[in-house]
C-alpha positions, 0 to 999 in steps of 0.5 A: 880674434885680434887685430893689429894695425899694419902701422903697429905691426912695423914696430914688431921684431920677428918673433912674438907679439909683444903689444896690445891689439887695437881690437880683441873679439871674444866669443862667448862659449857655452862653458864661459862664465860671466865672472871669468869674462869680467876678469878677462875684460880687465886683463885685456885693458890692463895690457892696453887693448883699445876696443873689446867685443864680447860676442854672445851667440846665446843673446845674439848680441855684442857688447862693445867695451872702450874701457873695463866699465864702458860698454854699448850693447848692440842687438841684431837690429843695429850696426856696430863700429869697431874702434879708431884703429878700424875707422870706417868699419861697420858690421851689422850684427844681424850678419854676424849671426846670420848663419847661426843656428842653435839647436838648444839656446838654453844650454848656452848659459 
């Protein structure tokens, strides 16, 4: 998922998105490996993404990156904020995972 503010959207001619989103949310799948995620994290920030959320269903956590090396981990007991572009947005981590049921969490490695 990506978020581009209305202000940035005004600068886009019709066609393809050629600017970096302010926020990207990447959900870790069962087949994802952290080495591949590290590469994606670097790529996102190289193109100018402001904030990146890595959502990990297995651990029910969200890692919020403000740079490739600066991240804060949020668990189900916490609320997280997105980025400067989404001032005022607060998301309860427990709400994100509220309806998530995993038959075999061990298989999500």
